[in-house]
Backbone bond lengths (Angstrom), bond angles and torsions (degrees), N, CA, C in turn:
res aa  C-N    CA-C-N  psi(-1)  N-CA   C-N-CA  omega(-1)  CA-C   N-CA-C  phi
1 M - - - 1.467 - - 1.545 109.02 -
2 G 1.307 117.10 129.13 1.451 121.83 179.45 1.500 111.40 -81.76
3 I 1.325 116.30 163.67 1.455 121.42 -177.68 1.524 112.06 -62.95
4 L 1.381 116.29 -32.49 1.460 119.55 178.35 1.543 111.86 -69.54
5 D 1.328 115.69 -30.91 1.455 118.59 178.67 1.539 111.81 -64.69
6 I 1.336 116.09 -29.93 1.457 119.25 -179.98 1.513 111.08 -63.92
7 F 1.332 117.06 -34.86 1.449 121.42 -177.39 1.548 112.80 -88.64
8 D 1.336 118.38 -2.10 1.453 121.35 -178.17 1.537 113.28 -55.61
9 P 1.339 118.45 -47.55 1.495 117.05 -179.85 1.513 112.67 -60.36
10 L 1.337 117.97 -39.16 1.443 121.29 179.56 1.552 110.77 -67.33
11 R 1.297 116.64 -42.86 1.475 119.94 178.75 1.500 111.19 -64.79
12 R 1.320 116.38 -38.96 1.475 118.76 179.72 1.538 110.49 -68.36
13 A 1.324 116.66 -37.99 1.467 120.82 177.64 1.517 111.05 -62.19
14 I 1.352 116.44 -45.62 1.455 120.41 178.50 1.535 110.53 -64.46
15 G 1.338 114.41 -43.98 1.499 118.69 176.97 1.472 113.09 -58.93
16 G 1.344 117.33 -42.24 1.460 120.66 177.88 1.501 112.99 -62.12
17 A 1.348 116.30 -38.74 1.470 120.03 177.21 1.520 111.46 -65.20
18 I 1.326 116.98 -39.14 1.458 120.04 178.84 1.535 110.15 -66.20
19 V 1.336 116.05 -40.67 1.489 119.87 178.62 1.513 110.80 -61.17
20 R 1.312 117.76 -44.29 1.480 121.34 179.17 1.525 111.03 -60.91
21 Y 1.333 116.46 -38.48 1.460 119.87 178.33 1.519 111.97 -68.84
22 L 1.343 117.33 -41.10 1.441 121.46 -174.92 1.549 112.09 -72.59
23 T 1.311 116.62 -28.27 1.492 119.59 -175.72 1.515 113.35 -90.03
24 R 1.347 116.17 0.57 1.455 117.48 174.43 1.507 111.25 -73.56
25 P 1.351 117.20 152.88 1.470 119.87 -178.45 1.530 111.91 -62.43
26 Q 1.305 114.79 145.55 1.437 122.05 179.09 1.534 108.26 -75.51
27 K 1.301 118.73 132.71 1.460 121.45 179.62 1.503 112.17 -65.18
28 G 1.324 115.69 135.79 1.463 120.65 175.84 1.532 113.22 81.21
29 F 1.331 118.85 2.32 1.479 119.71 -178.60 1.525 108.58 -81.77
30 E 1.321 116.94 132.23 1.453 122.74 176.89 1.515 108.37 -121.10
31 P 1.340 117.29 113.31 1.478 119.69 -179.44 1.497 109.74 -68.56
32 A 1.340 114.16 149.13 1.461 120.10 178.27 1.529 109.14 -135.54
33 S 1.305 116.72 106.09 1.456 120.90 -179.05 1.542 108.96 -69.86
34 T 1.343 115.79 134.77 1.457 119.79 -179.37 1.535 112.76 -106.50
35 S 1.340 115.02 -2.61 1.485 119.33 -179.14 1.500 110.83 -140.38
36 D 1.324 115.31 140.76 1.449 120.12 171.62 1.510 108.32 -63.66
37 P 1.378 118.90 131.78 1.448 120.20 -176.07 1.542 114.53 -54.47
38 A 1.311 116.67 -39.71 1.465 120.19 179.02 1.524 112.15 -64.71
39 K 1.344 115.07 -41.26 1.478 119.63 178.73 1.522 110.79 -69.05
40 L 1.341 116.40 -35.57 1.463 120.04 178.96 1.544 109.22 -63.84
41 R 1.325 117.95 -44.10 1.462 120.66 179.80 1.514 110.70 -63.60
42 Q 1.331 115.60 -41.04 1.461 120.96 -178.96 1.527 113.19 -66.63
43 A 1.320 116.71 -32.98 1.467 121.28 -175.94 1.544 113.20 -80.07
44 L 1.311 116.48 -29.30 1.476 120.16 -174.80 1.530 112.21 -71.35
45 R 1.316 113.46 145.56 1.499 122.03 175.22 1.517 107.45 -127.99
46 P 1.337 118.86 147.31 1.435 120.80 175.48 1.548 111.69 -54.25
47 G 1.320 115.53 133.56 1.478 119.63 -176.60 1.504 113.10 100.16
48 D 1.354 118.31 -11.11 1.436 121.23 177.88 1.541 109.79 -73.69
49 V 1.341 115.20 148.75 1.467 121.96 172.94 1.516 107.59 -97.39
50 L 1.344 117.12 127.63 1.436 120.64 177.27 1.547 108.71 -106.70
51 L 1.333 116.40 118.33 1.454 121.74 176.51 1.500 110.17 -90.46
52 I 1.330 116.29 142.24 1.465 121.24 -175.56 1.513 110.29 -132.51
53 E 1.306 116.35 139.63 1.466 121.28 172.59 1.529 105.44 -89.86
54 G 1.330 116.38 104.54 1.433 122.65 -178.30 1.517 113.86 -73.48
55 S 1.320 117.44 161.88 1.478 121.80 -179.13 1.486 113.36 -115.54
56 S 1.348 119.03 1.68 1.473 120.75 -175.78 1.539 109.89 -84.75
57 R 1.338 115.71 173.79 1.435 120.95 178.58 1.523 111.56 -66.27
58 I 1.323 116.71 -39.03 1.457 120.07 179.15 1.514 110.26 -67.19
59 A 1.343 115.96 -33.13 1.483 120.54 175.61 1.521 111.70 -61.59
60 A 1.323 116.04 -40.59 1.463 120.20 179.98 1.519 111.69 -62.16
61 V 1.336 115.75 -39.07 1.472 120.07 -179.27 1.534 109.55 -69.47
62 I 1.361 116.59 -43.89 1.463 119.90 179.65 1.515 111.70 -61.24
63 K 1.342 116.64 -40.01 1.467 120.23 -179.88 1.523 109.36 -65.73
64 Y 1.333 116.29 -38.29 1.467 120.10 178.27 1.547 111.36 -65.63
65 L 1.311 115.49 -48.39 1.467 120.76 -177.34 1.497 112.86 -64.18
66 T 1.312 116.86 -32.26 1.473 121.90 -177.34 1.521 112.40 -99.30
67 T 1.331 118.37 -0.44 1.463 123.34 -177.61 1.516 110.57 47.06
68 S 1.328 115.92 52.16 1.455 120.53 -174.08 1.536 110.24 -144.42
69 T 1.309 114.36 161.12 1.486 121.03 174.07 1.516 111.20 -72.60
70 W 1.330 116.31 -28.49 1.452 122.11 -170.08 1.498 114.49 -92.80
71 S 1.307 117.37 128.28 1.459 123.49 -179.41 1.521 112.57 -116.46
72 H 1.325 117.46 -10.69 1.442 120.54 -171.89 1.523 109.02 -145.92
73 S 1.321 116.40 150.60 1.458 121.15 177.64 1.524 108.51 -143.70
74 A 1.320 114.40 152.30 1.490 121.51 -179.63 1.519 108.60 -148.36
75 L 1.323 115.59 157.06 1.455 121.43 178.18 1.517 109.92 -101.77
76 Y 1.319 116.28 126.19 1.455 120.13 178.14 1.548 107.63 -82.13
77 I 1.320 117.29 123.79 1.505 122.40 -178.29 1.491 113.49 -113.72
78 G 1.356 117.81 -2.35 1.444 118.49 -178.13 1.529 112.69 76.56
79 S 1.320 116.85 -124.12 1.459 122.39 -178.02 1.525 109.95 -83.96
80 Y 1.354 115.64 140.59 1.440 120.60 177.66 1.511 109.10 -153.44
81 Q 1.341 116.02 121.87 1.467 123.05 179.26 1.533 111.45 52.45
82 G 1.305 114.08 44.12 1.473 119.37 176.48 1.530 115.74 84.27
83 E 1.323 117.48 -6.78 1.475 121.82 179.19 1.502 110.05 -102.01
84 R 1.320 115.86 140.40 1.466 121.66 179.67 1.527 109.84 -96.49
85 H 1.340 114.70 159.21 1.439 122.92 175.24 1.520 111.69 55.70
86 M 1.334 115.17 63.41 1.444 122.46 -177.73 1.508 113.16 -111.04
87 L 1.293 115.73 148.65 1.496 123.49 175.88 1.516 108.76 -118.82
88 I 1.351 115.69 154.65 1.442 120.53 168.25 1.513 106.36 -115.52
89 E 1.347 116.40 126.14 1.435 121.00 -177.60 1.517 109.89 -134.90
90 V 1.301 115.60 169.65 1.478 123.04 175.74 1.494 107.84 -126.72
91 E 1.349 116.02 123.70 1.457 122.10 177.39 1.496 110.36 -124.69
92 V 1.319 115.52 152.71 1.463 119.84 -175.98 1.501 111.75 -65.18
93 D 1.343 117.78 -29.77 1.470 119.41 -177.34 1.532 113.89 -93.88
94 N 1.321 116.60 -30.61 1.478 121.26 -176.39 1.518 115.15 -107.95
95 G 1.337 116.33 -6.97 1.486 118.42 -177.94 1.526 110.95 71.40
96 C 1.308 115.02 -153.20 1.486 122.00 -178.44 1.525 107.97 -88.48
97 N 1.325 115.01 126.19 1.464 119.21 -172.50 1.534 110.33 -154.41
98 A 1.323 115.72 156.37 1.470 121.70 173.08 1.520 109.59 -94.29
99 V 1.335 116.46 129.19 1.447 122.71 -177.08 1.515 109.56 -133.00
100 P 1.348 116.46 155.65 1.500 118.26 179.18 1.527 109.99 -75.13
101 L 1.325 114.70 149.44 1.473 121.15 176.60 1.527 111.15 -59.85
102 S 1.293 117.73 -27.28 1.469 122.28 -178.39 1.538 111.51 -59.44
103 K 1.324 115.89 -22.05 1.495 119.54 177.95 1.499 112.14 -56.86
104 Y 1.342 117.90 -29.68 1.452 121.38 -173.76 1.544 112.22 -118.41
105 E 1.337 118.10 18.49 1.437 120.89 -177.71 1.533 112.56 -65.71
106 N 1.326 116.61 -24.50 1.477 119.39 179.68 1.513 112.79 -101.87
107 A 1.342 117.72 10.96 1.455 121.75 -178.88 1.508 110.91 -102.00
108 Q 1.308 117.14 160.32 1.461 121.39 172.11 1.532 106.59 -76.04
109 T 1.345 114.96 126.66 1.475 120.70 -173.71 1.526 109.89 -134.63
110 R 1.305 115.11 165.42 1.464 122.94 174.95 1.532 107.83 -147.79
111 I 1.350 115.07 134.17 1.433 120.96 179.01 1.548 109.35 -95.47
112 C 1.334 117.55 124.12 1.458 122.16 174.67 1.514 109.08 -114.33
113 R 1.311 117.28 120.03 1.469 122.34 -175.10 1.555 111.62 -108.98
114 P 1.317 118.07 122.95 1.483 119.64 176.08 1.516 110.97 -63.02
115 A 1.319 117.03 111.78 1.453 121.69 -176.71 1.536 110.34 -73.41
116 G 1.339 116.45 132.59 1.441 121.28 175.02 1.507 116.38 78.16
117 L 1.363 117.73 -1.87 1.441 120.27 178.53 1.552 108.40 -73.37
118 D 1.337 116.34 121.51 1.443 119.79 -175.07 1.534 111.76 -75.77
119 D 1.322 115.49 172.78 1.476 119.63 -174.99 1.521 111.26 -61.97
120 E 1.343 117.04 -36.35 1.461 119.03 179.52 1.526 111.20 -64.71
121 G 1.349 115.00 -43.30 1.445 119.80 177.52 1.501 113.26 -61.79
122 R 1.361 115.36 -44.42 1.481 120.25 178.45 1.536 110.54 -57.81
123 Q 1.329 113.96 -45.71 1.459 117.68 -177.67 1.551 111.67 -64.90
124 E 1.331 115.70 -35.87 1.481 119.38 177.46 1.528 110.47 -63.84
125 V 1.338 115.60 -40.89 1.485 119.76 178.63 1.518 109.30 -63.24
126 I 1.323 117.14 -45.06 1.447 122.13 179.76 1.518 111.51 -62.60
127 D 1.330 115.67 -47.00 1.478 120.50 179.71 1.537 110.42 -61.59
128 F 1.311 117.86 -37.35 1.460 121.15 179.29 1.513 110.50 -62.33
129 M 1.334 116.11 -44.88 1.462 119.72 -179.27 1.535 111.56 -69.44
130 I 1.352 115.97 -38.34 1.472 118.02 177.33 1.539 111.40 -61.69
131 S 1.346 114.23 -36.76 1.471 118.32 179.98 1.550 112.22 -66.20
132 K 1.320 118.69 -16.72 1.432 122.00 -178.41 1.535 111.71 -96.07
133 I 1.319 118.12 -2.64 1.476 119.57 178.47 1.518 108.75 -59.41
134 G 1.304 116.30 133.12 1.458 121.80 -177.09 1.503 112.88 101.61
135 L 1.349 116.92 -12.77 1.458 120.85 178.04 1.532 108.94 -63.29
136 R 1.299 117.81 129.77 1.444 121.86 -175.99 1.511 112.66 -111.58
137 Y 1.311 114.89 152.52 1.463 120.76 175.32 1.540 106.97 -82.19
138 D 1.328 116.10 133.48 1.454 122.17 -178.06 1.549 108.80 -85.41
139 T 1.307 116.28 98.86 1.483 120.97 -173.19 1.527 112.84 -72.51
140 K 1.334 118.20 -5.33 1.482 118.39 177.44 1.495 112.70 -75.84
141 N 1.363 116.62 -14.10 1.441 120.35 179.37 1.540 109.83 -84.48
142 I 1.309 114.12 79.34 1.441 120.93 -171.20 1.527 112.03 -63.01
143 L 1.350 115.69 -36.79 1.478 119.64 -178.58 1.519 110.04 -59.38
144 D 1.351 118.15 -40.55 1.459 120.87 -178.30 1.535 110.61 -65.86
145 L 1.347 116.83 -32.50 1.444 121.42 178.96 1.513 112.84 -79.38
146 A 1.331 115.90 -38.34 1.458 119.58 -172.23 1.536 111.70 -64.73
147 R 1.310 118.97 -24.50 1.468 119.61 -178.21 1.520 112.71 -64.94
148 Y 1.365 117.19 -13.37 1.467 119.43 179.66 1.533 112.09 -100.16
149 L 1.330 118.39 5.82 1.448 119.31 -177.85 1.521 114.10 -74.87
150 L 1.322 117.44 -26.55 1.464 120.82 176.64 1.510 110.05 -90.62
151 P 1.323 118.44 121.69 1.511 120.39 179.78 1.486 112.57 -56.88
152 K 1.334 118.95 -36.73 1.435 123.12 179.40 1.527 110.37 -134.87
153 P 1.353 116.74 78.87 1.487 119.27 -177.87 1.523 110.62 -56.29
154 P 1.342 117.97 138.28 1.495 120.36 -178.78 1.520 111.11 -78.19
155 V 1.347 112.17 71.49 1.505 120.68 -178.41 1.502 108.43 -120.34
156 P 1.343 119.76 129.12 1.478 120.88 175.21 1.509 110.43 -54.14
157 A 1.345 115.86 147.81 1.462 121.37 -176.07 1.518 113.15 -53.84
158 R 1.358 116.23 -38.85 1.459 118.50 -175.11 1.534 113.60 -69.79
159 F 1.375 115.64 -13.00 1.475 119.68 -178.01 1.536 111.28 -107.52
160 R 1.317 118.52 -2.19 1.466 120.57 -171.98 1.558 111.52 -65.98
161 R 1.351 115.36 -39.71 1.451 117.12 -178.45 1.550 109.60 -63.08
162 R 1.336 115.81 -37.40 1.465 119.82 179.05 1.515 111.38 -61.43
163 L 1.343 117.22 -33.34 1.448 121.31 -179.31 1.514 109.63 -63.58
164 L 1.334 118.88 -33.49 1.451 122.58 178.09 1.522 111.90 -64.98
165 A 1.343 116.90 -27.98 1.452 120.72 -178.14 1.510 112.86 -97.58
166 L 1.364 115.39 7.86 1.437 120.11 -180.00 1.507 111.90 -65.68
167 G 1.306 118.46 143.92 1.451 122.19 171.81 1.509 113.68 111.04
168 S 1.330 115.31 -150.29 1.484 118.87 -171.14 1.501 112.95 -77.62
169 G 1.331 117.97 -17.62 1.486 119.55 -178.98 1.485 111.37 99.19
170 D 1.330 117.94 -45.36 1.484 118.71 -177.51 1.503 112.37 -68.18
171 P 1.316 120.93 -43.91 1.459 121.13 -179.19 1.549 113.65 -70.52
172 T 1.336 118.09 -8.63 1.459 118.18 176.99 1.539 112.00 -63.55
173 R 1.352 115.90 -7.54 1.445 117.99 175.28 1.507 111.64 -67.66
174 A 1.332 117.45 -8.21 1.454 119.27 171.44 1.518 110.75 -64.01
175 I 1.340 114.77 -26.28 1.462 118.40 171.37 1.513 104.36 -82.63
176 C 1.329 115.37 103.67 1.427 123.66 -170.38 1.543 113.39 -53.59
177 S 1.357 114.20 -32.02 1.472 118.23 -177.16 1.518 112.22 -67.30
178 S 1.338 117.72 -22.06 1.455 120.63 -178.83 1.538 110.41 -63.94
179 L 1.330 115.75 -46.37 1.466 119.30 179.52 1.533 112.00 -68.06
180 L 1.336 114.75 -37.39 1.479 119.88 177.22 1.538 109.43 -63.14
181 A 1.330 116.89 -45.00 1.442 119.37 179.19 1.532 110.49 -61.78
182 Q 1.306 117.17 -36.92 1.441 122.29 178.33 1.541 110.43 -63.26
183 A 1.329 114.32 -38.45 1.478 118.66 -179.52 1.538 109.89 -65.45
184 F 1.342 118.08 -42.02 1.449 119.32 -179.47 1.543 110.45 -74.42
185 E 1.305 115.18 -31.40 1.489 118.20 175.24 1.532 110.54 -64.41
186 H 1.346 116.76 -30.19 1.466 122.81 179.31 1.543 110.75 -59.19
187 V 1.362 115.81 -34.44 1.480 118.68 179.84 1.531 111.38 -103.96
188 Q 1.351 115.27 13.90 1.472 122.63 177.88 1.524 111.73 59.67
189 Y 1.323 115.56 38.27 1.478 120.41 173.92 1.520 107.09 -101.13
190 P 1.333 117.26 126.74 1.490 121.51 -175.88 1.521 111.51 -74.77
191 V 1.309 115.78 146.70 1.451 120.99 171.69 1.540 107.99 -107.15
192 L 1.294 115.08 -67.33 1.465 119.55 178.03 1.534 106.78 -145.97
193 P 1.316 118.20 77.90 1.471 119.47 -173.54 1.521 111.66 -71.00
194 R 1.302 113.71 153.32 1.468 120.63 173.40 1.546 107.15 -78.85
195 I 1.303 116.97 132.13 1.477 119.93 -177.07 1.514 109.17 -112.42
196 T 1.315 115.04 125.87 1.459 120.05 172.31 1.550 107.67 -118.17
197 R 1.284 114.29 153.11 1.452 119.92 -176.86 1.507 109.77 -109.77
198 A 1.348 116.66 132.05 1.457 121.17 -179.31 1.512 108.89 -123.93
199 S 1.294 117.15 141.46 1.447 120.91 177.77 1.539 110.17 -84.83
200 A 1.333 115.90 140.91 1.456 121.19 177.18 1.517 108.32 -130.55
201 T 1.328 115.35 143.65 1.457 121.52 -179.60 1.507 109.64 -106.90
202 T 1.353 117.41 125.13 1.450 120.87 178.41 1.507 110.45 -84.40
203 N 1.311 117.15 177.81 1.475 122.20 178.78 1.519 110.77 -61.65
204 R 1.309 117.38 -25.10 1.448 121.52 179.94 1.540 111.91 -93.48
205 Q 1.316 115.59 17.10 1.450 121.49 178.81 1.537 113.59 57.54
206 R 1.310 116.82 27.72 1.443 120.62 177.56 1.522 109.50 -95.53
207 R 1.287 114.46 134.93 1.455 119.41 -177.81 1.519 110.67 -77.44
208 Q 1.283 117.25 132.07 1.429 121.55 178.98 1.532 108.92 -127.72
209 R 1.230 114.83 157.34 1.474 120.30 178.15 1.517 109.43 -110.29
210 S 1.285 115.00 137.25 1.466 117.95 175.07 1.504 109.75 -133.97
211 E 1.278 116.07 147.25 1.447 120.95 -177.15 1.532 108.00 -102.72
212 I 1.311 114.41 133.60 1.446 121.20 177.13 1.509 108.84 -115.67
213 L 1.326 115.63 123.16 1.474 121.13 -177.83 1.523 109.41 -90.07
214 H 1.299 114.60 130.98 1.457 119.95 176.78 1.528 107.85 -119.76
215 I 1.320 116.70 126.69 1.455 118.96 175.12 1.509 107.86 -75.83
216 R 1.316 116.38 119.59 1.456 119.15 177.97 1.502 111.77 -69.44
217 H 1.302 116.87 162.27 1.474 118.86 178.14 1.502 108.62 -64.98
218 Y 1.330 117.75 138.86 1.463 121.20 -171.07 1.527 111.87 -64.66
219 S 1.333 117.68 -22.31 1.483 118.42 -179.30 1.514 112.74 -66.77
220 L 1.349 118.22 -15.95 1.436 121.79 -177.87 1.544 114.48 -92.81
221 Y 1.303 115.52 0.91 1.475 118.10 -179.73 1.508 111.94 -85.88
222 T 1.316 116.07 147.96 1.468 122.92 178.70 1.523 109.14 -129.24
223 P 1.341 118.29 163.62 1.463 118.99 178.65 1.518 114.10 -52.62
224 R 1.344 115.29 -35.43 1.480 120.37 -177.43 1.528 110.39 -59.76
225 D 1.327 119.14 -30.57 1.471 121.71 -175.07 1.493 112.15 -64.05
226 F 1.315 118.69 -32.36 1.440 120.90 178.16 1.527 110.55 -70.76
227 D 1.297 116.54 -29.42 1.469 121.66 178.15 1.503 112.77 -70.46
228 I 1.344 116.41 -42.79 1.460 121.16 -175.75 1.522 112.78 -94.16
229 S 1.326 117.51 -2.80 1.472 120.40 -178.46 1.511 109.99 -62.57
230 P 1.327 118.29 137.07 1.462 121.26 175.21 1.538 112.83 -74.53
231 Y 1.324 117.08 -5.29 1.471 120.77 -174.71 1.532 111.96 -107.18
232 F 1.340 117.70 -1.49 1.462 121.95 178.75 1.547 107.42 -115.91
233 A 1.322 115.52 126.31 1.452 119.76 176.70 1.534 110.25 -85.32
234 I 1.315 114.65 140.63 1.468 120.37 176.09 1.524 110.35 -86.38
235 V 1.290 117.23 120.31 1.468 121.70 -176.97 1.537 107.87 -108.83
236 K 1.323 116.45 123.06 1.471 121.32 178.52 1.498 111.31 -106.60
237 P 1.345 117.90 112.49 1.449 121.84 -174.90 1.517 115.59 -52.41
238 T 1.331 116.53 -40.03 1.465 119.73 -179.00 1.515 111.47 -62.35
239 L 1.318 118.61 -40.14 1.464 122.98 178.87 1.516 111.01 -73.57
240 Q 1.337 116.31 -38.93 1.457 121.08 177.55 1.516 112.16 -58.42
241 A 1.314 115.50 -37.19 1.475 120.50 -177.27 1.521 112.13 -77.66
242 G 1.326 118.38 -6.19 1.464 121.89 179.91 1.501 110.84 95.09
243 F 1.342 115.25 94.14 1.462 120.76 -174.96 1.535 109.52 -98.15
244 D 1.317 114.84 130.64 1.455 122.62 177.65 1.518 109.06 -125.89
245 Y 1.345 115.25 102.55 1.447 117.98 -175.66 1.527 112.72 -64.12
246 K 1.325 117.26 -21.99 1.449 121.53 -179.49 1.543 111.30 -70.88
247 A 1.333 115.08 -20.78 1.474 119.13 -179.50 1.526 112.87 -82.03
248 L 1.355 116.02 -8.26 1.466 118.58 -179.39 1.530 109.83 -69.91
249 V 1.330 114.31 143.24 1.471 119.66 175.50 1.523 108.02 -107.58
250 W 1.294 115.47 115.06 1.477 121.11 -176.74 1.542 109.18 -96.05
251 R 1.280 114.30 141.24 1.480 119.31 175.37 1.541 106.64 -85.30
252 R 1.315 114.41 122.14 1.434 119.64 -178.78 1.536 111.02 -106.59
253 A 1.313 114.73 144.38 1.470 119.88 179.06 1.516 108.41 -68.86
254 P 1.313 117.89 139.58 1.481 119.27 178.85 1.514 111.39 -64.02
255 K 1.327 115.31 144.74 1.465 120.93 -179.52 1.508 109.62 -70.73
256 A 1.328 116.00 141.05 1.433 121.43 179.46 1.529 109.11 -69.78
257 A 1.327 115.94 143.28 1.458 119.85 179.36 1.511 109.82 -65.93
258 E 1.332 115.71 139.11 1.460 120.51 179.95 1.519 110.79 -81.92
């Protein structure tokens, strides 16, 4: 037994205490649902990424670090083990797990759909995530957890994404989008690739520009990246269901007495 193994129980106990603190609801947070639950269920397709505005303390830090509304993401898989409308998500306290869509029916959400991904690719992404069910967050890595203890870490904006990837690498799976990005990387589907420009010379000695796409390491992805990705379409359930602005009933102020 190594000397580090002796301290494992203590580190896990401290890590567990930090997790319990981080997963408590943020004070003063009021959820605002942006979609009717029935329309949300109707609009989703297996393979869609669902972004969620979380209400926990760790969610507040992630939203600050990523300058985004979205702190959590999950993959919609449809039916699973006899249950309909299921998601696969990764949480710091529960690890990778399948949960019902109803868990987020009262939250602000956004559907991001991988454009052009065929049925085979979608199924591979789903199978990849299903294979990770049961994956747990290693709470002995206190450094990886401690970075979330400050609601607004004093880190310049350009370095905030790097803060999310700080630590051993393995516990960054607490950032749910990391595992999702890994799933899409598995089928070579881009999320938000880094683009570098290289000069090329033609036979006529004319300079041309070409773009080379590089898939970034999955640990650097955040929920926001699926929202701004040029390869994921934003699906709005209210519009999908057929929106007629003329059917809206507006409350009008009473006319003043003449």
